[in-house]
C-alpha positions in Angstrom: 8.2 6.0 12.7 6.3 6.4 9.5 6.8 2.7 8.6 5.3 1.7 12.0 2.1 3.6 11.3 1.9 2.8 7.6 -1.8 2.5 6.5 -3.2 2.5 10.1 -5.6 5.2 9.0 -7.3 2.9 6.6 -7.4 -0.2 8.8 -9.4 -0.1 12.1 -7.3 -1.2 15.0 -8.3 -2.8 18.3 -7.5 -1.1 21.5 -5.0 -3.9 22.3 -3.2 -3.3 19.0 -2.9 0.4 19.7 -1.5 -0.3 23.2 0.9 -2.7 21.6 2.1 0.0 19.2 2.4 2.5 22.1 4.4 0.0 24.1 6.8 -0.6 21.2 7.4 3.1 20.7 7.9 3.7 24.5 10.2 0.7 24.8 12.3 2.0 21.8 12.7 5.4 23.4 13.5 3.7 26.7 16.3 1.6 25.1 17.6 4.5 23.0 18.0 6.9 26.0 18.9 4.1 28.5 16.1 5.1 31.0 13.5 3.2 32.9 11.3 6.2 33.8 8.1 6.7 32.0 8.1 10.4 32.9 11.5 10.8 31.3 10.2 9.1 28.1 7.2 11.4 28.1 9.6 14.4 28.4 11.6 13.2 25.5 8.5 12.9 23.4 7.4 16.4 24.3 10.9 17.8 23.7 11.3 16.2 20.3 7.7 16.9 19.2 7.0 13.2 19.0 3.3 12.5 19.8 2.2 9.2 21.4 1.1 6.5 19.0 -2.5 6.8 20.0 -2.6 10.5 19.1 -0.8 10.0 15.8 -3.2 7.2 14.8 -6.2 9.4 15.7 -4.8 12.3 13.7 -4.0 10.1 10.7 -7.5 8.5 10.8 -9.2 11.9 10.9 -7.1 13.2 8.0 -7.9 10.1 6.0 -11.6 10.4 6.6 -11.6 14.1 5.8 -9.9 13.3 2.4 -12.5 10.7 1.6 -15.4 13.0 2.4 -14.3 15.6 -0.2 
């Protein structure tokens, strides 16, 4: 996962790019657990403490901006 989100905090992403990343992560979990249900994928994310890509990008960006403002 870290390699997928490498340097996203420093590079602004378009909404389409964020959706594409989200789709990639969701599809990977779908393939990994052999399920087609989005609710099941969301349950796996909650169970394993794996935030959606959009949330992870927002957290990383906020952290990066906070480190620049010091």
